[in-house]
N, C-alpha and C positions, 0 to 999 in steps of 0.2 A: 246350611245355617252359617251366617257370618260370625266372625270371631267376636264382634261386639254383642251379638245375641247370645253366644255361648257364655260370655262374661256376665251378661244380665241374668241368665238362667242360674249360673253358679252363685252369683250374689244373692239371688232370691232364695236359693236353697240354704245358703249360709244364714240369711235373715230368719228363715223359718226355724232352723236349728237353734239359733240363739233365743228366739222367742219361746221355743219349747223348753230349753234348758233353764232359762231365767224365770219362767213362769208368767203367763199372760196376766194373772190377777195382780201380781206385784207391779208389773209394767203399767197396767191400766191405772192402778192406784197412784203411782208416781206421776203418770201423765196428767191425771186429773188435778194435780197441784199447780199446774202451769197457770191456768186461768188468765187473769188480766195481765200477767207478766209477759204474755206473748206480744203485747202492744209495744213496750219499750224494746223488747228483743227485735221486733220487726223494724222499729225506728233506727236502732243501732246498726242493723244489717244494711238498711238503706243509707245510713250515714257512711258506712264503709264503702259502698259503691260510689257515693257522691265524692268521697275523698280520692278514690282511685280515678274518677273522672277528671278531677283537678290535675292529678299526675299525668294523665293521658294528654290533657291540653298543654301541659308544660313541656311535653316531649315533642310537640310540633314545632319545627324550627322556624317556620314562617310566623312572624309576630302578628297577633290578632287575626289569624286566618280563620279561626273557629270560635264561635260563641260557646260559652260554658254550657248553656242548655243543650246545644247540639252534642257537645262532648259527653254530657250525661246520658242523653238519649242513645248515643252510639255505644257507650259503655254498657247500658242496660240491655240493648239489643244483642250485643255479644254474649252477655250473661244468659239471655234467653236461649240463644242458639246452643251454648255449651250445656245448659241444664236440660233442655227439653228435647234435644236430638240425640242420636246415637253416635255423633261425631266428636263430641267434646271440644277441646281447644283446637283440634285439627281444622275445624270449619269456623270456630268462633273468632279467631284472630284475623283470618282473611275477610270474614264478614265485616269486622270493624274497619279494616283497611278499605274495603269496597265502599262502605258508607262514608268514610273520610274522602274518598275520591269523588263521591257525589256531592261533597261539600266544597269542592274546588281544588283539593290536593291531587297530585299524581298518585297512582296506585303504589309506586315505589316509596314515595314520601309517607303515604298513609300507613303502609305496612311497616316501614321503619319506625314510625311513631308508636304503633301498637306493640311492636316487638321490643322497643326500648322500655316501654312501661312494664311489659311482662317480665323482662329480664331484671329490671331494678327491683320489682316486687319479689322476684325469685331470690335475688341476692339477700334482701332483708329477711325473707322467710328462712333461707338457709342459715344465716347468722343466728336467727332466733332459735332454730332447731338445735344448733350446736350448743348454744348457751344453756338452753333448757335441758337437753339430754345429758350434758356433762353434769349439771346440777342434780339431775335424777340419779345418775350413777353414783355420785358422791354421797348424797343425802339418804338414799334408800337402798335397800338390798333386794333388787329385782331378781326373779328367777334366772337361771342360766340362759334360757331361751330369750327372754326379754332383754337381758344384758347384752347378749350377742347381737340382737337386732338393733339395739340402741347404738352399739359401737359401730356397726356397719353403716347406720344412717349418718353418724357423725363423720366417719371417714369419707363417705360419698359427698356430704355437704362441703367438707373442707376441700376435697379434690375439685369440686365444682367451682368454688370461690377462687381457689388458687389458679386453676386453668383459665378462668375468666379474667382474673387480674393480669396474668401473663399476656393473654391475647390482647387485652386493652392497652397495656403498657408498650407492647412491641408492635402494635397495629397489625396484628396477625389475623388473617381472614379465617377464623376458627370455623364459623358456620359453613363457609364456602368449601373449606378443606374437608369437613365431614360429609357434605353433600357430594363432593367430587369422589370421595372414597366409596360412598354408597353406590354412585353411578358406575364406577369401575367394577364393583363387586356384582353388578347386575341387579341390584335391589330397585333402583330407579330407572324405569324404562318408559318409552313412549311419552304419554302426557304427564307422567310423574317426573320426567327429567326436566329440571328447571334450567333457566338461562343463568349460567354462572356469572356472567358480567352483571346481570341485574342483581344477583345475590350479593356480589361484591359492592355494588352501589348502595345496597341497603346497609351493609356493614359499615361503609364509609359514613353514612348518615348516623348510624348507631354510635360510632366513635366520636362524632361531633359532640354528642351529649355526654357520653361515658368518659371521654378523655380530654377533649378540647374545651369543654365548658364546665369547669369545676363548680362554679357558683350555681348554674342550672342543675347540675347533677346533685349537689347538696340539697337544694330545695326539693327536688323530686324524691330523694331518699327520705327527707323529713316527712313528706306527704305519705309515703308508703309506711313509714314507722307509725304515723298517726292512724293509718288504716288498720294496721295490725293491732294497735292499742284498742281500737274500737271493738275488734273481735274478742280481745281479752276481756274487756268490760262487758260485752254481751254474754260471754261465758260466765262471768261473775253473777250476772242477773239470773242466768239459767240455773246455776247451782243454788242460788238463794231461793228461786222458785220451788225447787224440789226439796228444800230444807236440808241441803248439804252445806255445812259450814267448813270452809277451808281457808287458810291464809292466801293472800294475793299471790305469793310465790308459787303455791300449788296450782292456782288457776293458770299461771304462766306456763308451768310444766305441762299441764294438760294440753294447752293450745300448741306448745312447741312439739309435743309428741304427734299431734294430729297433722301438723303442717306437712311433714314428709309424706304421709300417706295420701294427703290431698293431691300431691303431685304424682306419686307413684301409681295411683289407681285412677288417674284422670279419665282413662278410657273405659272404665266401668260405668255404665249408664246410671246416673244419679248416685253412684257409689253405693248401690244397694247392697246391704250385708257387710260391705267393707267398713263403712263408716261406723256401724253399730259395733262391729268387732274391735275396731280401733279404740273407740271410747271405752268399751268394756275392759279391754286389756290394761289401759292406763289407770282406770278406776281400781282394778285389782291390785296393781302395784302400789297405789296410794292408800289402799285399805278402805276404799269407798264402796258403797253398794253398786254391784254390777248393773242392776236394773236402772240406776240413775244414768249411767253412761249410755245405755241403750236408748233411754228416753231423750237424752240430750241430742243424740244423732237424729232421732225422728223429728224433734222440734226444729233443729237447724235445717233439716231437709225441707220441712214445711215452710220455713222462712225463705229459703232459697227458691222454692216453687212460687211463692207469692211475689217475690221480686222479679222472677223470670216472667211471670204473667204480665207484669207492668212493662217489662222489656219487650215482650212480644207485641204488646199494643203500640209501643214506641216504634218498633221495627215496621209495623204495618202503616203507621202514620207517616213515617219518613219516606217510605217507598211510594205511598199514595201521593204525598206532596210533590215528590219528584216527577211522577207521571203527569200531574196537573201542570207543572212548570213546562214540561216538554210539549204537552198538548197546546199550551198557550203561546209557545214561542213562534210557530208558523204564523199565527194571527198577528203577532207583533211585527213580524217581518213583512207582512203584506200591508200593514197600516200606512206606511209612507206612500206606497204606490196608489192606494185608494184616494189619498189626499191630492 
């Protein structure tokens, strides 16, 4: 059994345990309150993806190389791969780079663009987690366990941002150095061993956006902040749907708490069990009904699956369109000879 399947089984067991402990009746009652609220929730989730597609398009260095509708289709295709397969972002980001290559970029340029967008989104998420969790520690009195976890998350996020800032400022090949160290340790072998010169080329392209183009970087950061704001607004609607009234600052705290676990447990398929436990834990700290947190996780997963289904259709459409183009090309090449 693969490690991903083990994680899926463990997550399913955790999900069943939480369902039993919280009570199916209360969860079903809370879930029944969603009703028509799922429509704006779905639209806000789609708007989040559309905003990140704008950011992805802005990360492509060649001007006007990609139409926005293609950037959106590629963004949704990657989301489908991440959500519906057992590979998570390990395959999702290369899939987006591959689709960008099919739209005229080199694979190196495409991967650099997808990685740039992912990194800037991670920077914003880390900053959001730091602000939210520090506020959580100051305003509330979480249990020693939750307090320790929050402090560890803040330290890790700060370390990530500081290391990234130093690497960007010094033009240090941080990713290449890490991959090289993994190769020397024997972790990366055979097909897993990448071309370090290509990795360094990707990092050069990253630095063009992250260091050498402050205006472009600021615009992309603004887009990623807007994408995060849409998720906070979505969470506000979800809480309103289940009749949980909290100030906007608490909505931000919940989203900030969830952010780290979204990254930490990306390899758990659909984050089964993990997402429910994460929401239930922060609801407990804020004194909110635990069943509400469980339901929020279920609804957000349903929203993610609905968007992933659209992305899967986009992925099929884009690959079929490419096959038709390739099939038509020989006929075009023969046309002058026929005349």
